[in-house]
N, C-alpha and C positions, 0 to 999 in steps of 0.2 A: 556251725556258726562262726568259729574262729577262721576257717578257710574263706568264708564269704567276706569277713571283715578285712582280710588281707587283700581281697580283690578290689576294695574300694580305693579309688584314686584320691589321695589327700590333696588339699589345696597346694598348688605350686606357687610359692612366693617368689618375688624378685631376688636375684643374687645378693647375698650379704658379704661382700668382699672384706677380708680381714686387714687388707693394706690400708693404713691410715690416710695415705695420700690419694686414695681413690675418690673419684667424683661419681656420686650415685644419682643418676637420673631415672632410676627404675622402680622406686617404691613410693613415690609421691609424698615423700617427707617434706616438711617445710624447711627451706634452706636457712631461714632466720631463727635465731634462738629467742626464747621468751625475754622480756625486758629484764635487764640486769637487776634493777631494783626489786623486782618480783622474786628473782632467784635468791637474792640476799635475804628477803623476808622469809622465804621457805627454809633456808639454811638456819636462820635465827630461831625460827619456831621449832625446828627439828632438835636443836640443842637442848631445849627444855623438855623434850619428850623421851629422853633416854630411858627413864624408868617405865614409861608406858609401852615400850616395845615388847615387853614380856607378856602383854595382854593381847587378846584378840581385838581386831579393829571393830568399830561400831558397825553392826551388820547391815544396816539399811542405808549406809553412806549419807547420813543426815547432813553433814557439812556440805557435801556436793549438791544434794537435792535442794537444800535451802538456797544456794547460790543460783542454781538453774531456775528455781521457782521465782526468785527475785528478778532475774535477768529477762525471763520470758513472760513474767506476770501470769504464772499458772500454778495451781495448787500442787503442793508436794506429793500428795497421794496419787497424782497423775504422772509421776516421774519414776522411772526405774533406772538404776545405775548398775553397770557391769564392768568386768575386767576387759576393757576395750570393746569396740563396736562388734567385733566378731563374736565375743562372748554373749553380747546382747542378742545378736542375730541367731546364734545357736539356741538360745532360750526361746526365741520367737518360733523358730522352726519346730522345736520339740513341743512347745505348749499348744500351738495353734494349727500347725500343718500336719502333724502326725495323726491323721485320721482318714476317713473314707473320702473326704472331699479332694478335689483336684486342685493343685497349685498352678496358677498361671505364671509363667516365667518368660521374660523377654529373651529373644533369640540370642543376642549378644549382650552379656551382662557380667557382673562380678562373678568370677569363677568359683568362689568359695560356696556359692549357693548350691552348686552341683554336689559338692562334698557333703553338705548337710542333707540334701535330698537322698543320696545313696545311704548315708549313715542311718538316717531315721526312716528309711523305706517309704518315702513320700511319693504318691502318684502326682504326675505333673504333665502339663501341656505347654508347648512353646507358642508364644505370641510372635508372629513373624514381623520382621521389620521391612520398611521400604528400602529402595536402593540407596537412599541417602542416610540410612540407619535410623530414621525416625520411626516411631511406633505406629503400626497399622491398627487403628481402633476397631476395624471391622472384625478382627480376630478375637476381640473380647466380647463374648456373648452375654446375653442377659440371663445370668444364672446365679447360683449360690456358692460358687467356688472362690477360693482365696487367690489373692494376687500379691506379688512382691515386685516393686519397681525401684530400680537404682536411679536416683534423680538428683543431680545430673548423673548420667550413665558412666560407668567405668567398664570398658576402657575407651568408649568413643568420645566422651565429654559432652554428648548431646543432652539437651534439657527438654523435659515435657512441661509446658506451661500450665498454670493453674486451671485455665478453662478446660483443657483436655483432661486433666486429672478429675475435674468435677464431673465431666461426662462419664469417665471410667467409673467413678463412685456411684453414679446413678444407675449405670448398667449392671453393677455388681452389688448384691445385697449382703455379701459376706465380708471377711476381713481384708483390708488393703494395707499393706506395709510399704511405706515410702522410706527407702534408705537414702538419707540426706548426708552421707559422709562428706561430700564436697560442696554442699550448698552455700557455705559461708563465702565462697569466692564469687557468688552471684547475688547474694543479699535477698533471695526470694524464698525463704523457708515457709513451709505451710503451717508451722507451729501456731502462728497468730490466727490461722483460719480453722483451727481444730473444731470450733463450735459449729462451723458450717458443714463439716464432713465428719460425721459421727463414727463411722466404721473404719477408723484409721489408726495406725500406730506409726509414729515417726522415729526413725533411728538416726542418731548423730554421734559424733566422736570429738575428742579433744586432740586427736593425733595429727590432723592435717593443718587447719587454719590456726590452731592455738599452739602449734610447735611442741606438742607433748606426747609424741608417739611412744617414748620410753616409759611414760607414766602408766600407760594402759588403762584408760578410762573411757567408756562409752556410755550412752544413755538412750532411753526410749521415752517418748511422751505420747500420751493418748488423751483425747477428750473424754474417754470412758474409763473411769478409774477402776472398774471391775476387770478390765483387760490387764491393767498393771498388777492388780491383786493376784490374778492367775499366774502372771510371770514370777511374782515373788514366791508363790507356792512351789513352782518348778525350781527356782533358785535354791530354796531351802531344802529341796530333796537332793540337790547335787553339791552345792557349796554355799554354806551360810555366810562366809566371809570372803567374797570375791575381790574386794577392793581394800588394799592395805592402808595403814595409817599414813604413810608418807605420800601416797597418791592422793588421799583425801585432803591432806594439808596443802598439797601443790595446787589442786583444783580450786580450793577455797581462795587461794591468793591470786590465781590467774585472772580473776574478774576485777581486780583492783583498778587496773588502767586499761580501759577499752579503747582509748585513743591510740595507744601503741598498737593494739590488735588491728585497728582499722588502717593504720599507717602501713603495717606489714602487708596486709591484703592488697593495698593499692600498689605497693612495690612489685608484688608477684604478678599482678595483672599487667603492669607496665613491662615487666621482663618477658611475660608471655607474648605480648604484642611484638616485642623486639625479636624474639625467637621465631615467631611465625613469619615475620617479614624477611628475616635472613634466610630462612629455609625456602621461602618462595623464590628468592633469587637463585636458588640452587635447584629449581624445578620440583620442589616438594609440594604436594597438594595436602592441605591441612583442613580438617573438619573444624567448624566453629566450636570453640571450647568454652564451657562455663565452669571450668575447674582450675586446679593448679598444675595441670598437665595438658599436653596436646596429643592428638592422634593423627598421624601423618604418613604419607606414602610417596614413593618416587619410583615410577615404573621403569625408569631408565637405569636403575642400579640394582645390584644384588643385595637385598636387605640383610641376609645372613652373613655375607662377607663384610658388610659395613659394621655389623655388631661385633664380629670377631676382630676387626681392625681397631675399633674403639676399646674393646676389652683389653687388647694388648697394650693400649695406652692408659690402662686403669680408669677408663670411663665406661660406665655401665648404663645402658638404656634397655628397654624391654619390648619384646614382641610375643605374640601368642600363636601357638600351633593350632589354630581354630579355623575351619573353613570360612571363607569370605573375608577374613582379616589377617591371613597369614603373611601378607605383604605390607602390613601396616606396622608402624613403630609407635609405642607410647613413651613419651619423653616428659619427665617431670621438669617443671619450671624451676631453674636455679637462680643463683645470683648472677648479675650481669657479667662479671669477670669469668666465672666458671662457664657460663653459657657461651660467651664469646670464644673461649678456648675450644669448646666442643664443636661449634660451628666451623671454626678454622680447620679442625681435623677432618670434619665431614667434607669440607671443600677440598682438602688435600687428597682425601680418598677418591673423590669423584674425578679430579684432574689426573690422578695416577691411572685411573681405569680408562680414561679417554684415549 
């Protein structure tokens, strides 16, 4: 058993350079910090909690669930909170997919899914993609197997629109999990349509659009509270207190000013359009992105050499050693100043190689 465990390939995350002056375009973090007023409110509240730190945190993350409930107008009993979206996904895989049913998985998707599949010994089938990386619906058969869909997709940035998801839900009578880690950059979450698609769990996070990757809070919502109840049973068999007091306070405060939240999203979308335009001038072909990153390629240059060149300049972008996408780069959208510097260095690399 131990030998088999060591054979499992763990999820390979983007490089986490220790150099403070590094520019990270490889982990899809938000380049903008939360509103200063919110940070001050969090610090102020923490000052009064010194005595409470010796106690365990509230086990059902009541503060967070209340805010999510209010924001999305959905009952608290239909909300599950975990230690980041990866913790929530791990719970979903363990609770619902570790059985005799087959899990349908999109060909190119979030690579952590494969780690969960191997760890929990889940049977799965691949849903093939079209040449443009869109989902080929004919590979989803009318059966009772489970499906997980990363929407928008990581790493491609592609989006499956509601109509297609509705077709998928009709074809499949079992559980459908929609991983909406990046949905806030597109404003098209299915949460408000949960009553129309009953056999669904939606997974989201505060790490990306809300600029709180360091807080480690993710959540799941389902129109069927019984599914959330089962997730809570699994949670309490593994870790009764996954979300600490400081994280709960932070999330409670983050909902105070949604205007700032919307402002930051607009900035990122504007910066993304700038990056796509600049790379197009350098002969990069970029897939239309509904996220805070882009997926791009340039057949005229050596991608590995470009990455090495940028790394030497303390700039980090990401690629995946996966067939079909080994020549693509995934680049997080940063601030304009940082992005401009990266583009200048890419241009310098290309000129040098000509």
